[in-house]
C-alpha positions in Angstrom: 59.8 -109.5 99.7 58.2 -106.4 98.2 54.4 -105.6 97.8 53.3 -103.2 95.6 50.1 -101.3 95.9 48.1 -100.3 92.4 44.6 -98.9 93.2 42.2 -96.2 92.5 41.5 -95.4 96.2 43.2 -91.9 96.2 46.1 -90.6 98.3 44.1 -88.4 100.6 41.1 -90.8 101.8 41.3 -93.2 104.6 41.5 -96.3 102.5 45.6 -96.6 101.6 46.4 -96.1 105.5 44.2 -99.1 106.3 45.8 -101.4 103.5 49.3 -100.6 105.0 48.2 -101.0 108.4 46.8 -104.7 107.4 49.9 -105.4 105.5 52.0 -104.2 108.8 50.3 -106.6 110.8 50.2 -109.6 108.2 53.7 -109.4 106.7 55.9 -106.8 108.9 59.1 -107.7 107.1 57.7 -106.8 103.7 58.9 -103.5 101.8 55.5 -102.0 100.7 55.6 -99.5 97.8 52.9 -97.4 96.9 53.2 -97.4 92.9 49.8 -95.7 92.1 46.6 -94.9 94.1 45.0 -92.6 91.4 44.5 -95.2 88.8 41.5 -94.0 86.5 38.5 -94.5 88.9 36.4 -97.4 88.0 37.9 -97.6 84.7 39.0 -101.2 84.5 40.4 -101.3 80.8 42.7 -98.3 81.1 44.0 -99.4 84.4 44.8 -102.8 83.2 46.9 -101.2 80.4 48.6 -99.0 83.0 49.3 -102.0 85.3 50.7 -103.8 82.5 53.2 -101.0 81.6 54.1 -100.4 85.1 54.8 -104.0 86.6 57.7 -104.9 84.4 59.9 -102.5 86.4 59.6 -104.6 89.4 61.6 -107.7 90.2 60.3 -111.3 90.1 59.0 -112.2 93.2 57.2 -109.0 93.9 53.5 -109.2 94.9 51.0 -106.7 93.5 47.7 -105.7 95.1 45.9 -104.4 92.4 42.4 -102.9 93.0 40.2 -101.1 90.5 36.9 -102.8 91.6 33.6 -101.3 91.0 31.9 -104.4 91.4 33.3 -105.1 95.0 30.9 -107.4 96.9 29.1 -108.7 94.0 29.4 -111.8 92.1 32.9 -111.3 90.6 35.8 -113.5 91.8 38.8 -112.9 93.8 42.0 -114.2 92.1 45.7 -114.5 92.2 47.9 -114.5 88.8 51.6 -115.3 88.7 52.8 -113.9 85.6 56.6 -114.0 84.4 57.5 -114.6 88.4 55.6 -111.8 89.7 52.2 -112.1 91.4 49.1 -110.2 91.1 46.1 -110.2 93.6 42.8 -108.7 93.1 39.4 -108.8 91.3 38.6 -111.2 88.3 37.1 -108.3 86.4 39.8 -107.8 83.4 42.3 -105.8 85.5 44.6 -108.6 85.7 44.0 -109.8 82.2 46.2 -107.6 80.2 49.4 -108.2 82.0 48.4 -112.0 82.1 47.9 -111.9 78.3 51.3 -110.2 77.6 53.2 -112.6 79.8 55.4 -115.8 78.6 54.6 -118.0 81.6 51.4 -117.6 83.7 49.3 -119.6 86.4 46.0 -118.7 87.7 44.5 -119.1 91.2 40.9 -118.7 92.8 41.2 -117.2 96.2 39.4 -119.6 98.4 40.5 -118.4 101.7 38.4 -115.9 103.7 39.2 -113.7 106.6 37.2 -113.7 109.8 35.7 -110.3 108.8 35.3 -109.6 105.3 33.3 -106.2 104.8 31.2 -105.9 101.5 32.9 -102.7 100.1 36.6 -103.1 101.2 38.1 -106.5 99.7 41.4 -104.4 99.2 42.0 -104.5 102.8 40.0 -107.4 104.1 41.1 -109.9 101.2 43.5 -108.9 98.6 46.0 -107.4 101.1 46.1 -110.6 103.4 46.6 -113.0 100.5 49.4 -110.8 99.2 50.8 -110.9 102.6 50.8 -114.6 102.7 52.3 -114.9 99.3 55.1 -112.5 100.2 56.1 -114.1 103.4 56.2 -117.8 101.6 53.1 -119.4 103.0 52.2 -122.5 101.2 49.6 -121.0 98.4 47.6 -124.4 98.4 46.3 -123.7 101.5 44.5 -120.6 100.5 44.6 -120.5 96.7 43.1 -123.0 94.1 44.7 -123.3 90.5 42.1 -122.7 88.1 42.8 -122.8 84.0 42.4 -119.0 83.7 40.6 -115.8 84.3 36.9 -115.4 83.8 37.0 -112.0 82.4 39.6 -111.3 79.8 40.4 -108.1 77.9 42.3 -107.9 74.6 46.0 -107.9 75.3 47.0 -105.7 72.5 47.2 -102.0 72.5 44.3 -99.7 73.6 43.9 -96.5 71.1 42.6 -94.0 73.8 44.3 -92.0 76.8 44.7 -94.1 79.8 46.3 -91.6 82.4 46.8 -88.1 82.8 49.7 -86.9 85.3 49.7 -83.6 87.1 51.6 -81.9 84.4 48.7 -82.6 82.0 50.8 -85.2 80.0 48.4 -87.7 78.6 49.5 -91.4 78.4 48.1 -93.5 75.8 47.6 -97.4 75.6 49.8 -97.6 72.4 52.9 -99.2 72.9 55.8 -97.0 71.3 57.8 -100.0 70.3 58.2 -100.4 66.4 56.3 -96.9 65.9 58.1 -94.7 63.2 58.6 -91.2 64.3 57.5 -90.2 60.9 53.9 -91.4 62.0 51.3 -88.4 63.4 49.1 -88.9 66.0 45.6 -87.8 65.6 43.8 -86.7 69.0 40.9 -84.4 69.8 40.9 -83.1 66.2 44.6 -82.4 66.4 47.4 -83.7 64.2 50.6 -84.3 66.3 54.4 -84.7 65.2 56.7 -86.8 67.0 59.6 -85.1 69.2 62.1 -87.4 71.0 62.1 -85.0 74.1 60.1 -81.8 75.3 63.0 -79.3 74.4 62.9 -80.2 70.6 59.7 -78.3 70.1 59.1 -74.6 71.0 57.4 -73.7 74.2 53.6 -74.6 74.1 53.8 -77.0 71.4 52.0 -80.1 71.5 53.5 -83.3 70.1 53.8 -87.1 70.8 56.7 -89.0 72.3 57.8 -92.3 73.8 57.5 -92.2 77.4 59.7 -93.8 80.3 57.5 -96.8 80.1 57.6 -97.3 76.6 54.1 -95.8 76.0 53.0 -93.1 73.3 52.2 -90.0 75.5 50.7 -86.7 74.2 52.7 -83.4 75.8 53.1 -79.9 75.6 56.3 -78.3 76.1 56.0 -76.7 79.6 52.4 -76.7 79.3 49.2 -79.2 80.0 48.3 -81.2 76.9 45.2 -82.1 78.7 44.1 -78.4 79.3 45.5 -77.4 75.7 43.6 -80.0 73.8 40.8 -80.6 76.0 42.0 -84.4 76.8 40.6 -86.8 79.4 41.0 -90.4 80.2 39.0 -92.3 77.2 39.8 -89.8 74.6 40.5 -91.7 71.5 44.0 -91.6 69.3 44.7 -92.9 65.9 47.8 -92.9 63.8 48.1 -91.1 60.4 
């Protein structure tokens, strides 16, 4: 059984370790994969598209703990979504809606169970991780989940025409899926007009371009340089085709 962690907690703070400790106690046989802990902080829409691009790499039956939750402790609901055989546990704030909107087969559940201790600010550890552990170890979902017609907060499941993630190289991932995009198209971003290249070495060192990355998304890059620094990009920068 595989539990996958996708959060904006960061890797240098105390939070990820506490989630691991909870999972080790509740599902000691599970394999836990730290997929990403620097999802764009507080940016639910960008993170939803990033999650939707990353999740298909995992096998059916994988259970995701997905937490980008600026409304933690407020009125938003806690949910679990089964989408094409994978489970996603997290807040009902739109984070899970893109993956659900693109799935062929879905089921939606409200988390009715509460732990003996539920802190107001750390539902990732206290609520989502234990629920993911119960799903992963095969507990009867009816004992802690209630099926509902759908999510309360739904974001559009189509492409997102802006930067959604910048990696440590300075490559800028967009929410545009590259499938069907002609190599003849030019991408406009931050006042620049970028041509396509298949791989980095097809352009001169220092040249910006767009390409299809390993997740099937359009990405802005500079050969042996930082596109973010060279072009002044950040998460949220809009992009358009020309």
